[in-house]
C-alpha positions as CSV (number, residue, x, y, z in Angstrom):
1,M,-0.1,12.1,23.9
2,L,2.9,9.7,23.6
3,G,5.3,12.9,23.2
4,L,4.2,14.8,20.6
5,A,3.4,18.5,21.1
6,P,-0.2,19.4,20.5
7,S,-0.3,20.9,16.8
8,P,-3.6,22.8,16.0
9,S,-1.9,23.9,12.7
10,L,-1.6,19.6,12.0
11,L,-4.9,19.4,12.7
12,R,-6.1,22.0,10.4
13,R,-3.3,20.6,7.9
14,L,-5.4,17.1,7.9
15,V,-8.8,18.7,7.8
16,E,-8.0,20.1,4.4
17,I,-6.2,17.0,3.1
18,E,-9.4,15.3,4.0
19,A,-11.2,17.8,2.1
20,D,-8.9,18.2,-0.9
21,A,-8.8,14.4,-1.1
22,S,-12.7,14.4,-1.5
23,R,-12.5,12.1,1.7
24,K,-15.3,12.0,4.6
25,P,-13.7,12.9,8.1
26,D,-12.1,9.9,9.0
27,P,-11.7,10.0,13.1
28,M,-8.7,6.9,13.0
29,F,-6.9,8.8,10.1
30,R,-7.2,11.7,12.6
31,L,-5.9,10.4,15.8
32,G,-2.9,8.5,13.9
33,L,-1.9,11.9,12.7
34,L,-1.7,13.9,16.0
35,A,-0.8,10.8,18.5
36,V,1.4,8.8,16.4
37,G,4.7,10.0,15.4
38,V,6.5,7.0,14.5
39,V,5.9,3.3,13.9
40,E,6.7,2.1,17.4
41,H,3.9,4.6,19.1
42,A,0.9,3.0,16.9
43,G,1.7,-0.7,18.5
44,W,1.8,1.3,22.3
45,L,-1.5,3.2,21.2
46,A,-3.3,0.7,19.9
47,K,-2.7,-1.9,23.1
48,H,-3.5,0.8,25.6
49,L,-6.7,2.0,23.7
50,R,-7.4,-1.6,23.1
51,L,-7.7,-1.3,19.3
52,S,-8.6,-3.7,16.6
53,G,-6.3,-5.6,14.3
54,D,-7.4,-3.5,11.8
55,E,-7.1,-0.3,13.3
56,K,-3.6,-0.9,14.5
57,A,-3.0,-1.5,10.9
58,D,-4.6,2.0,10.3
59,L,-2.1,3.5,12.9
60,L,0.7,1.7,11.5
61,S,0.2,2.5,7.7
62,I,-0.3,6.5,9.0
63,A,2.8,6.2,11.2
64,A,4.9,5.3,8.0
65,G,3.3,8.1,6.0
66,S,6.2,9.7,7.8
67,D,8.4,8.7,5.5
68,G,6.9,9.2,2.7
69,P,3.9,8.1,0.7
70,G,5.3,4.9,-0.5
71,A,4.4,5.8,-4.5
72,Y,5.5,8.3,-6.2
73,N,3.5,7.6,-9.5
74,S,0.6,5.8,-10.3
75,T,2.5,2.7,-11.5
76,E,3.8,2.7,-8.2
77,A,0.3,3.3,-6.3
78,R,-1.1,0.3,-8.0
79,A,1.7,-1.5,-7.2
80,A,1.4,-0.7,-3.6
81,I,-2.2,-1.0,-3.3
82,Y,-1.9,-4.8,-4.6
83,R,0.8,-5.2,-1.9
84,E,-0.6,-3.2,1.4
85,G,-4.4,-2.6,0.1
86,S,-5.9,0.4,-0.8
87,R,-6.7,1.8,2.7
88,A,-3.3,1.3,3.8
89,F,-1.7,2.9,0.7
90,V,-4.1,6.2,1.0
91,L,-3.8,6.5,4.7
92,R,0.1,6.2,4.3
93,A,0.2,8.6,1.4
94,L,-3.0,11.3,2.7
95,S,-0.3,11.2,6.0
96,A,2.5,12.0,3.7
97,A,0.9,14.7,2.3
98,A,0.0,16.1,6.0
99,R,3.2,16.4,6.6
100,A,4.6,17.6,3.5
101,E,4.9,21.1,1.9
102,A,2.1,22.7,0.0
103,S,3.3,21.4,-4.1
104,E,4.1,17.9,-2.6
105,A,0.6,17.1,-0.6
106,T,-1.3,18.5,-4.0
107,R,1.3,16.1,-6.0
108,I,0.2,13.4,-3.6
109,I,-3.4,14.4,-3.4
110,A,-3.4,13.9,-7.2
111,L,-2.0,10.8,-6.8
112,V,-4.3,9.3,-4.5
113,R,-7.1,10.6,-6.5
114,D,-5.9,9.1,-9.6
115,V,-5.6,5.7,-7.9
116,A,-9.1,5.7,-6.0
117,D,-11.2,3.8,-7.8
118,W,-8.6,1.5,-9.2
119,K,-9.0,-2.5,-8.0
120,P,-6.4,-5.3,-7.9
121,P,-6.3,-8.0,-10.6
122,G,-5.7,-11.5,-9.6
123,L,-2.8,-12.8,-10.8
124,P,-3.6,-14.5,-14.0
125,I,-1.4,-17.6,-13.8
126,S,-1.9,-19.6,-10.5
127,G,0.4,-23.2,-9.1
128,R,-1.7,-25.1,-10.9
129,D,-0.3,-23.3,-14.3
130,L,3.1,-24.0,-13.2
131,I,2.6,-27.9,-12.5
132,A,1.3,-28.2,-16.0
133,L,4.3,-26.6,-17.5
134,G,6.3,-29.2,-15.4
135,H,7.2,-27.5,-11.9
136,A,6.9,-29.9,-8.9
137,P,5.0,-28.4,-6.2
138,G,7.0,-26.9,-3.6
139,P,9.1,-24.1,-2.1
140,A,11.2,-24.0,-5.7
141,M,7.8,-23.3,-7.4
142,G,6.9,-20.9,-5.2
143,E,9.9,-19.1,-6.1
144,V,8.9,-19.1,-9.8
145,L,5.8,-18.0,-9.1
146,R,6.7,-14.8,-7.2
147,A,9.0,-14.0,-9.9
148,V,6.4,-14.1,-12.4
149,E,4.0,-11.9,-9.9
150,L,7.3,-9.4,-9.8
151,S,7.2,-9.3,-13.3
152,W,3.7,-8.8,-13.7
153,I,3.5,-6.3,-11.1
154,A,6.2,-4.4,-12.8
155,S,4.6,-4.6,-16.2
156,D,1.8,-2.4,-14.4
157,F,-0.7,-5.6,-14.3
158,A,-0.6,-5.2,-17.9
159,A,1.1,-8.6,-19.1
160,S,-1.4,-11.1,-20.3
161,R,-1.8,-14.6,-19.0
162,E,-0.5,-15.8,-22.4
163,Q,2.9,-13.8,-21.8
164,L,3.6,-14.5,-18.7
165,L,3.1,-18.6,-19.4
166,R,5.8,-17.8,-22.3
167,D,7.8,-15.9,-20.1
168,V,7.9,-19.0,-17.0
169,P,11.2,-20.5,-17.0
170,R,11.0,-24.6,-17.7
171,P,12.2,-26.9,-15.0
172,T,15.1,-28.9,-15.9
173,G,14.1,-32.1,-17.8
174,A,10.4,-30.7,-18.6
175,T,9.1,-30.8,-22.3
Protein backbone atom coordinates (compact mmCIF):
# COMPACT_ATOMS: atom_id res chain seq x y z
CA MET A 1 0.00 0.00 0.00
CA LEU A 2 1.24 3.51 -0.73
CA GLY A 3 4.30 2.13 -2.43
CA LEU A 4 5.57 0.18 0.56
CA ALA A 5 6.60 -3.40 0.01
CA PRO A 6 4.83 -5.96 2.20
CA SER A 7 6.98 -6.76 5.19
CA PRO A 8 6.17 -9.92 7.14
CA SER A 9 9.24 -9.27 9.30
CA LEU A 10 7.89 -5.82 10.24
CA LEU A 11 4.53 -7.36 11.16
CA ARG A 12 6.32 -9.94 13.30
CA ARG A 13 8.39 -7.17 14.87
CA LEU A 14 5.38 -5.00 15.73
CA VAL A 15 3.59 -7.96 17.34
CA GLU A 16 6.72 -8.49 19.47
CA ILE A 17 6.84 -4.78 20.32
CA GLU A 18 3.21 -4.81 21.47
CA ALA A 19 3.89 -7.87 23.64
CA ASP A 20 7.14 -6.45 25.06
CA ALA A 21 5.37 -3.20 25.89
CA SER A 22 2.49 -5.12 27.53
CA ARG A 23 -0.01 -3.59 25.11
CA LYS A 24 -3.09 -5.18 23.63
CA PRO A 25 -3.04 -5.58 19.84
CA ASP A 26 -3.88 -2.20 18.32
CA PRO A 27 -5.30 -2.34 14.78
CA MET A 28 -4.54 1.34 14.10
CA PHE A 29 -0.93 0.87 15.22
CA ARG A 30 -0.59 -2.15 12.97
CA LEU A 31 -2.21 -0.42 9.98
CA GLY A 32 -0.08 2.68 10.46
CA LEU A 33 3.18 0.84 10.85
CA LEU A 34 2.56 -1.36 7.82
CA ALA A 35 1.00 1.22 5.50
CA VAL A 36 2.45 4.59 6.41
CA GLY A 37 6.11 5.21 5.66
CA VAL A 38 6.09 9.02 5.83
CA VAL A 39 3.81 11.69 7.26
CA GLU A 40 2.36 12.54 3.82
CA HIS A 41 1.06 8.97 3.51
CA ALA A 42 -0.93 9.35 6.74
CA GLY A 43 -3.13 12.10 5.31
CA TRP A 44 -3.68 10.23 2.07
CA LEU A 45 -4.60 7.00 3.84
CA ALA A 46 -6.90 8.75 6.32
CA LYS A 47 -8.72 10.50 3.49
CA HIS A 48 -9.15 7.40 1.34
CA LEU A 49 -10.24 5.17 4.23
CA ARG A 50 -12.43 7.96 5.62
CA LEU A 51 -10.83 7.74 9.03
CA SER A 52 -11.81 9.95 11.93
CA GLY A 53 -9.69 12.86 13.06
CA ASP A 54 -8.39 10.80 15.99
CA GLU A 55 -7.46 7.93 13.68
CA LYS A 56 -5.64 10.34 11.36
CA ALA A 57 -3.79 11.76 14.38
CA ASP A 58 -2.76 8.22 15.30
CA LEU A 59 -1.39 7.63 11.80
CA LEU A 60 0.54 10.91 11.96
CA SER A 61 2.08 9.88 15.31
CA ILE A 62 3.04 6.49 13.91
CA ALA A 63 4.60 8.09 10.83
CA ALA A 64 6.55 10.49 13.05
CA GLY A 65 8.18 7.43 14.61
CA SER A 66 10.27 7.06 11.47
CA ASP A 67 12.19 10.12 12.76
CA GLY A 68 12.78 8.55 16.18
CA PRO A 69 10.88 8.14 19.42
CA GLY A 70 10.53 11.86 20.18
CA ALA A 71 12.19 11.43 23.58
CA TYR A 72 15.37 9.87 24.86
CA ASN A 73 14.82 9.89 28.62
CA SER A 74 11.93 10.05 31.09
CA THR A 75 12.06 13.85 31.40
CA GLU A 76 11.78 14.29 27.62
CA ALA A 77 9.06 11.63 27.50
CA ARG A 78 6.97 13.44 30.13
CA ALA A 79 7.41 16.71 28.23
CA ALA A 80 6.29 14.98 25.01
CA ILE A 81 3.25 13.51 26.76
CA TYR A 82 2.37 16.95 28.14
CA ARG A 83 2.62 18.52 24.65
CA GLU A 84 1.21 15.73 22.46
CA GLY A 85 -0.76 13.46 24.75
CA SER A 86 0.06 10.00 26.00
CA ARG A 87 -1.34 8.05 23.04
CA ALA A 88 0.53 10.16 20.49
CA PHE A 89 3.81 9.73 22.38
CA VAL A 90 3.36 5.98 22.83
CA LEU A 91 2.45 5.38 19.18
CA ARG A 92 5.42 7.43 17.99
CA ALA A 93 7.81 5.72 20.39
CA LEU A 94 6.62 2.20 19.63
CA SER A 95 6.73 2.95 15.92
CA ALA A 96 10.35 4.03 16.36
CA ALA A 97 11.03 0.87 18.39
CA ALA A 98 9.61 -1.34 15.63
CA ARG A 99 12.00 0.26 13.14
CA ALA A 100 15.03 0.26 15.47
CA GLU A 101 17.82 -2.21 16.15
CA ALA A 102 17.05 -4.61 19.01
CA SER A 103 19.04 -2.79 21.74
CA GLU A 104 17.51 0.59 20.84
CA ALA A 105 14.04 -0.97 20.68
CA THR A 106 14.53 -2.40 24.17
CA ARG A 107 15.55 1.03 25.48
CA ILE A 108 12.53 2.72 23.87
CA ILE A 109 10.12 0.11 25.24
CA ALA A 110 11.60 0.56 28.73
CA LEU A 111 11.09 4.31 28.37
CA VAL A 112 7.45 3.81 27.34
CA ARG A 113 6.89 1.52 30.33
CA ASP A 114 8.57 4.05 32.65
CA VAL A 115 6.11 6.81 31.75
CA ALA A 116 3.06 4.68 30.91
CA ASP A 117 1.05 5.67 33.99
CA TRP A 118 2.20 9.29 34.20
CA LYS A 119 -0.62 11.81 33.98
CA PRO A 120 0.31 15.34 32.92
CA PRO A 121 -0.42 17.90 35.64
CA GLY A 122 -2.01 21.24 34.92
CA LEU A 123 0.15 24.36 34.88
CA PRO A 124 0.02 25.63 38.49
CA ILE A 125 -0.47 29.27 37.47
CA SER A 126 -2.80 31.00 35.05
CA GLY A 127 -3.42 34.30 33.36
CA ARG A 128 -5.31 35.44 36.46
CA ASP A 129 -2.12 35.10 38.47
CA LEU A 130 -0.26 37.24 35.96
CA ILE A 131 -3.00 39.87 36.02
CA ALA A 132 -2.71 39.92 39.83
CA LEU A 133 1.01 40.64 39.36
CA GLY A 134 0.20 43.62 37.13
CA HIS A 135 0.32 42.13 33.64
CA ALA A 136 -2.26 43.40 31.17
CA PRO A 137 -4.25 40.77 29.27
CA GLY A 138 -3.07 40.32 25.71
CA PRO A 139 -0.37 38.77 23.56
CA ALA A 140 2.48 39.98 25.78
CA MET A 141 0.94 38.30 28.81
CA GLY A 142 0.47 35.14 26.76
CA GLU A 143 4.18 35.18 25.95
CA VAL A 144 5.04 35.53 29.65
CA LEU A 145 2.73 32.65 30.52
CA ARG A 146 4.27 30.51 27.77
CA ALA A 147 7.78 31.28 29.07
CA VAL A 148 6.70 30.26 32.58
CA GLU A 149 5.19 27.06 31.18
CA LEU A 150 8.43 26.21 29.34
CA SER A 151 10.41 26.78 32.54
CA TRP A 152 8.01 24.51 34.43
CA ILE A 153 8.33 21.79 31.77
CA ALA A 154 12.13 22.13 31.92
CA SER A 155 11.93 21.53 35.68
CA ASP A 156 10.25 18.20 34.85
CA PHE A 157 7.04 19.66 36.27
CA ALA A 158 8.65 19.99 39.72
CA ALA A 159 8.62 23.79 40.12
CA SER A 160 5.93 24.78 42.58
CA ARG A 161 3.34 27.46 42.10
CA GLU A 162 5.28 29.68 44.50
CA GLN A 163 8.55 29.15 42.62
CA LEU A 164 6.91 29.93 39.31
CA LEU A 165 5.21 33.07 40.63
CA ARG A 166 8.47 34.25 42.21
CA ASP A 167 10.24 33.90 38.85
CA VAL A 168 7.58 35.66 36.75
CA PRO A 169 9.03 38.88 35.36
CA ARG A 170 7.13 41.87 36.64
CA PRO A 171 5.79 44.31 34.08
CA THR A 172 7.47 47.68 33.92
CA GLY A 173 5.85 50.04 36.40
CA ALA A 174 4.15 47.29 38.45
CA THR A 175 4.60 47.24 42.19
